[in-house]
Each structure stands twice: as structure tokens, then as C-alpha cells.
N, C-alpha and C positions, 0 to 999 in steps of 0.2 A: 498356443496350448502345449506343445512338445516343450518348451522354455519354463513354463510353469510345473511339468513335472519334473523337470531337471533340478529347478530349482527346489522343489519339494524334496526331492532324493536328496540334494545337497544338506537339506536342512535335516533330514533324518539322519544322515550320516554324522552330521557334526553331534546330534543327540547322543547318537550310539557312542562316539569317542567321547563325551562329556560322562556319559554313564560309566563306561569303561575306565576312564582316570579315576571318577569317584571311587570305584571298586579297588582300584589300585592303592589310592590314597588310605583307603579305610584299612587294606592288609598291611599297609606300611606302619601305620598307627599301631596296629594289634601287635604286629612283630617288636615294634618299638618298646612298647608297654611290657611286652614278655620279657625283654633283654634287660629293661630297668628294674623291673622284680627281681629277676636272678643274681642282678648285681648286687642289688640291696640284700637280699639273702646271704650273698658271699660275702660282702663287708659285714653284716653284723655277725657272722659265724666267725670271722677273722677277728674282730674286735673281741669277742666273746673269749676266743682262744689266747690272744693277747693279753687280756684282762686276768685270767687264770695263770697265765705263766708269770705275769707281774707279782700276782699274790704268792705264788711259789717261791719266785726270788726274794722277795721281802720276808716271807718266812724263813727261808734258809739264811739270808743275811743275820737276823733277828737271832736265830738258834747260834750261829758263829759267834757272835758278839757275845751272848749269854757263856757259853762256854770257853771262849777265849778272849777276855777284856782286854788284855795288855797286848795282844796282838792286834786286834781290831783298831785300838787306839792309836799305835804304832802305822799301821796301815792308812788310817784316815788322816793321819799328820802327814803322810808321803804323799797322797794323793792330793790334799790340799796345798801343801807345799809345791808339789809340781805343777798345779793347775794357775796357783798365784804366780809363780816364776814366769811360766808360758804367757800369762795374760800380761803380765807387766812388760815383757820382752816384746808382745805385739805391739802394745798401747805405746811403749817408749819409742818404737822406731817410727811412728808417724809423727 
């Protein structure tokens, strides 16, 4: 008789631990989803800011090219020549 009570008590204790484990799992899932949501919002905001800055840079470059076409051509030629030499040196080494 007493053995049956101990067995029932043990079963009840196991069920209690299972219930607590499920509660902990649920809280962990909720916390995870909150963090994922926060990360998505931060990434969206950073992407938006980067897009705005890129548009500003493009506008500034376009304005500079319109105001100083000769300088822009020389700068473009210099950058292209520098990149070409650097890439040629890198690939020639291999």
C-alpha cells in the first residue's frame, strides 16, 4: 500500500517537473521571438539609413561631376588606372 503511494507520489512529481519544463520552454520561446523581432527592427532601420546615405553620396558625386567634369574625368581615370595596376599585379603574381 505504501509502495503504491510512493509510486503515485513519484509520478505526480514527474508530472510537476514536466509541467515546469514546458513553462520554461514557453518562456524561452517568447523571449527568443522578442529578440528576433528586435533584431529585425534594428536591421531594417540600419538598412534604411544606409540606403539614405548611399543616395546622398550618389547625389553629391553627380553634383560634383556636373560642376567639375574635367576633374571628375581625371579622378575616374586615376582610380581606374590604380585598380587596373593593382589587379594586374595581384593576378600576375599567381
